[in-house]
Residue, then its C-alpha position, 0 to 999 in steps of 0.5 A: m508728055n509729047g514724043q519731042m519731050r521723052g526723046m529730051a528726057f532720055p539724054l538729059l537723064t544719061l548727062l546727069l547720070l554721066v555726070t554723077a558717074a564722073c563725079g563720082s569717080g574719084t569718090p571712092a577713095a575720098t568717102e573712105a578718107q572722110r570714113a577714116n577721119d570720122l573714125v579717128n574723130a569718134g576714135l578722140k572723143a572715146q579717148a577723151a572719155g577714157r575709154m580706150t579700147e573703144a578709141a582703139d578699135d576706131y583708129h583700127k577701123a580708120l588704119a583699114l579704110d585708110p593704112r596711111n592715117k598719121f593721126a590713127y596711128y599717132d593715137l595710137g601711139v599715145i594710148d600705147q603710150q599711156a598704158g606703159r607699152s613703149a615699144a608699141a608706141e614708139l612703132e606707131y609714132r615712128t609709122a606717122i613720121q613715116f607718112d608725115p616727117n614734120f608730124v611735130d607731135a610725133l616727133y615730140n612724143l618719140a623723142v620723149l620715149r627716146t630720152q633714156a635710151a638714146p638720147t642722141e637720137a631724142v635730142d635730133l628728133y627734138r631738132q627734128a620737131i623744132a625746124a617744124m614749129p620754131k614756136n614749140a617752147a616744150a620742145h625747147l625745154n626738153l632739149g634744153f635739159l636734155l642737153i645739159s643732162m648730157g653736159q652740153k650746158a651752154e647749148g642746153k642753156l640756150e635752150l631752155d632761155r628759147a623755151v621762157a621766151l616762148n612760154p613764160a611759165f616755163a621758167s617756173r620749171i627751170p632750176t636755179p642754180t645754187p650759189t657756191p658758198k665761199h670760203 
């Protein structure tokens, strides 16, 4: 290599290193977030295969990399809810909602958990889920049943009607009123 080429090689190499460093300056956080997402996906696969301990471990590892990963909190909540650990599930769902107040799945599952203990809160949670996703037939259905159980029959019926309009299969889940016998 002649002296002229050698002189150009160093600045070119330096330029490549500077560009690589500049592009990589935001990479560690992006890499950690991607690794966290990869762990959440691995957790979902383990969860689908029934390996709940492995799934929970993956979600916890994801949170170590990305403490704001709403999906890891949500999926831990699902595992806890399925295992009957309602208080733990509630905490996980609330944390996911803290990071995304419109996280429909977390709002919905938290509403399901709160229906017995705090029906008014559950109504509010279903309404938040519906506001974020107006065509959520399941949220309309559960809200309708809950409102009826709380004595708000007209509003509850409207929600049941919305649920059936969105998903006609839900019609079979709604009991038909029994006619009152005439004396």
